[in-house]
C-alpha positions in Angstrom: 14.0 5.2 31.0 17.8 5.5 30.9 18.2 2.1 33.1 15.9 0.4 31.0 17.7 1.7 27.9 20.9 0.7 29.3 19.8 -2.6 29.9 18.3 -3.1 26.2 21.3 -2.0 24.3 23.6 -4.3 26.5 21.4 -7.3 25.5 21.2 -6.1 21.9 24.9 -5.9 21.5 25.9 -9.1 23.7 23.6 -10.8 21.5 24.9 -9.5 18.2 28.5 -10.4 18.9 27.4 -13.7 19.6 26.0 -14.0 16.0 29.1 -12.3 14.4 31.4 -14.9 16.1 29.1 -17.7 15.1 28.4 -16.5 11.1 29.8 -18.8 8.7 30.3 -21.7 11.1 28.6 -24.9 10.2 25.5 -24.2 13.0 23.2 -27.3 13.0 19.8 -26.5 11.7 16.3 -27.7 13.0 13.1 -27.0 11.2 10.2 -25.9 13.2 6.7 -25.5 12.1 7.1 -25.3 8.6 9.9 -25.6 6.0 10.4 -21.7 5.9 11.1 -21.9 9.9 14.4 -22.9 11.2 16.1 -22.8 14.5 20.0 -23.0 15.3 22.0 -23.0 18.6 22.8 -19.3 18.1 19.3 -18.5 18.2 19.3 -20.3 21.7 22.6 -19.0 22.6 21.6 -15.2 22.2 18.0 -15.8 23.9 19.8 -17.3 26.7 22.0 -14.1 27.3 19.5 -12.0 26.7 17.0 -13.4 29.3 20.1 -13.5 32.0 20.8 -9.7 31.2 17.2 -8.7 31.7 16.9 -10.9 34.8 19.9 -9.6 36.4 18.2 -6.1 36.4 15.0 -6.8 36.4 13.9 -10.2 37.7 10.3 -9.2 38.3 9.5 -8.2 34.6 7.8 -10.6 32.1 9.8 -12.3 29.1 8.4 -13.2 26.0 10.9 -15.0 23.3 10.6 -16.8 20.5 12.3 -19.9 21.5 11.5 -20.4 25.2 8.3 -19.2 25.1 6.6 -16.6 27.9 7.9 -16.4 31.4 5.4 -14.8 33.4 6.1 -13.0 36.5 2.9 -10.8 36.7 4.5 -7.9 35.8 3.0 -4.9 33.9 6.4 -5.2 32.0 6.9 -7.6 29.5 10.2 -8.1 27.2 9.2 -9.1 23.8 12.3 -11.1 22.3 13.7 -12.1 18.8 17.2 -13.4 19.8 18.2 -13.9 16.1 15.5 -12.4 13.5 16.6 -13.7 10.1 17.8 -17.0 11.2 17.4 -18.5 7.3 19.5 -15.9 6.2 22.2 -16.4 9.0 22.7 -19.9 8.3 23.2 -19.3 4.5 26.0 -16.7 5.4 23.7 -13.6 4.4 24.1 -10.5 6.4 20.6 -10.0 6.9 19.8 -10.5 10.4 20.1 -9.4 14.0 18.5 -8.8 17.4 14.9 -7.6 18.1 13.6 -6.4 21.7 11.0 -4.5 22.8 9.6 -3.2 26.1 5.7 -3.5 26.7 4.0 -1.4 29.4 0.5 -3.6 29.9 -0.1 -4.3 26.3 1.6 -1.5 24.8 4.9 -1.3 23.3 6.8 1.6 25.0 10.4 1.2 23.9 13.1 -1.0 22.2 15.3 -1.6 19.8 17.2 -3.5 17.2 20.6 -4.4 16.1 22.2 -5.5 12.9 25.7 -6.4 14.0 27.2 -6.8 10.5 26.5 -3.3 9.9 26.9 -2.3 13.2 23.6 -0.3 13.4 21.6 0.0 16.6 18.0 1.4 16.2 16.0 2.7 19.1 12.5 3.9 19.6 10.6 5.1 22.6 6.9 5.9 22.7 6.0 9.5 21.8 9.9 10.3 21.6 11.1 9.6 18.2 12.8 6.9 16.2 16.9 6.7 16.1 19.6 5.0 14.2 23.0 5.3 16.0 21.6 8.1 17.9 20.6 10.1 14.9 16.8 10.8 14.2 15.4 9.0 11.5 12.3 9.3 9.2 10.1 7.2 6.5 10.5 8.9 3.2 7.2 10.2 2.1 7.6 10.1 -1.8 5.5 8.6 -4.3 5.5 5.1 -4.1 6.4 4.8 -8.0 9.9 6.8 -7.0 10.4 4.2 -4.0 11.7 0.6 -3.5 9.4 -1.5 -1.5 9.9 -5.1 -0.2 7.6 -8.0 0.2 8.1 -11.4 1.9 5.9 -14.5 2.5 6.6 -18.1 4.0 5.0 -21.3 2.9 1.4 -21.7 3.4 -1.1 -24.3 2.2 -3.6 -21.3 2.4 -3.9 -21.0 -1.3 -6.8 -18.2 -1.2 -4.8 -16.0 1.4 -1.4 -16.5 -0.5 -3.2 -15.4 -3.7 -4.4 -12.4 -2.1 -0.7 -11.2 -1.1 0.6 -12.1 -4.5 -1.9 -9.6 -5.8 -0.3 -7.0 -3.4 3.1 -8.3 -4.6 1.8 -8.0 -8.4 0.6 -4.5 -7.8 4.3 -3.5 -6.2 6.1 -5.0 -9.0 4.2 -2.9 -11.3 3.5 0.5 -9.4 6.9 0.8 -7.1 10.5 1.3 -8.4 11.3 -2.2 -7.7 10.7 -4.9 -5.0 13.3 -6.2 -2.6 13.3 -9.3 0.3 15.1 -10.2 3.1 12.3 -11.6 4.8 13.7 -10.4 7.7 14.2 -7.2 10.4 16.3 -5.7 7.7 13.1 -5.0 5.6 11.5 -2.9 8.4 14.5 -1.3 9.5 15.3 0.1 6.1 12.0 1.5 5.7 11.8 3.0 9.0 15.2 5.1 7.9 13.4 6.0 4.6 15.4 3.4 2.1 12.3 1.7 1.3 9.0 3.1 1.0 7.1 0.3 2.3 7.4 -3.2 3.4 4.7 -6.2 3.3 5.1 -9.4 5.2 2.3 -11.9 5.1 3.6 -14.0 8.4 5.0 -12.2 11.1 4.6 -13.3 14.9 4.8 -10.6 17.8 8.4 -11.1 18.2 9.0 -10.1 14.5 6.9 -6.7 14.5 6.7 -5.4 17.9 9.8 -3.6 17.9 9.8 -2.6 14.1 6.1 -1.2 14.5 6.9 1.1 17.3 10.0 2.4 15.2 8.1 3.1 12.0 5.4 4.8 13.9 7.8 7.1 15.8 9.6 7.7 12.3 6.5 9.0 11.2 4.8 6.1 9.2 1.9 3.6 9.5 1.3 0.0 10.4 -1.8 -1.9 9.3 -2.9 -5.2 8.3 -3.7 -6.4 4.6 -7.2 -4.6 5.3 -5.8 -1.4 6.2 -6.8 -1.9 9.8 -4.5 -1.0 12.8 -2.0 -3.8 14.2 -2.9 -4.8 17.7 -0.7 -6.8 19.1 -1.6 -9.2 21.9 0.1 -10.7 24.8 -2.2 -13.3 25.9 -1.0 -16.7 26.3 -3.4 -18.2 23.7 -2.8 -15.4 21.2 1.2 -15.8 21.6 1.6 -18.0 18.7 -0.8 -16.1 16.2 0.5 -14.6 12.6 0.1 -11.2 11.9 0.2 -9.9 8.1 1.6 -6.4 8.1 2.1 -3.3 6.0 4.2 -0.7 7.2 5.9 2.5 6.0 5.3 5.9 4.8 1.2 6.8 5.0 0.8 7.7 1.4 2.5 4.5 0.0 0.5 2.3 2.7 -2.7 3.8 1.9 -1.8 2.9 -1.7 -1.0 -0.7 -1.3 -4.0 -1.3 0.9 -6.5 -0.1 -1.8 -4.5 -2.0 -4.3 -5.0 -5.3 -2.4 -9.1 -4.6 -2.1 -9.2 -3.6 -6.1 -7.1 -5.8 -7.7 
């Protein structure tokens, strides 16, 4: 895994430096599928460099990235990439953005990393080997939910019933956790993995948003489920790539309480 890890870290750091250099510049913004989703030239520049770095060392591997889609080389290995997670934050000059990369072996994420370039934080996890921040092991916080901050995020949606279910969970978090935060980005998941947040809820995530955070949180001793408490099953099939995942992630006791609240509010 050392060669794979070196490639991963190189891709994370190169993309992060591109982001830092362009922060607070006047980057052109284009809307994608909804008012909540945008793309900038920096997303595309980061993606190109990441795909190039992976391709130079592992030309036979598959790559699934947010902007360019699925590069299918019929490999058992697939790199799942979000070249700039938190694009809206980045475009507004807020420091809540970074890079996400996960490596799948067949249908399962086995290794991955995230980089927060402003904070100079590199997160890494490998299946059955633990979760790390700047080479130091991290763990979720198992304190009661009332003693912890939580996070909640959503995007625009015409599905009023679904949004209503999510907002009932939000209401529960407001009334039963210490307080609620939201960056609607990788930051919420990463801070959950290192125990700064007890749990995070995100109603609209794509596979590239959650592939590595899910592995990281599980390796940090946490749990990752959907709104009904079922395990998240990530799907690399072409017809499933664009699907939305609803996710609750964090310490086991917090997750169980949030799921219970969602079913009983």
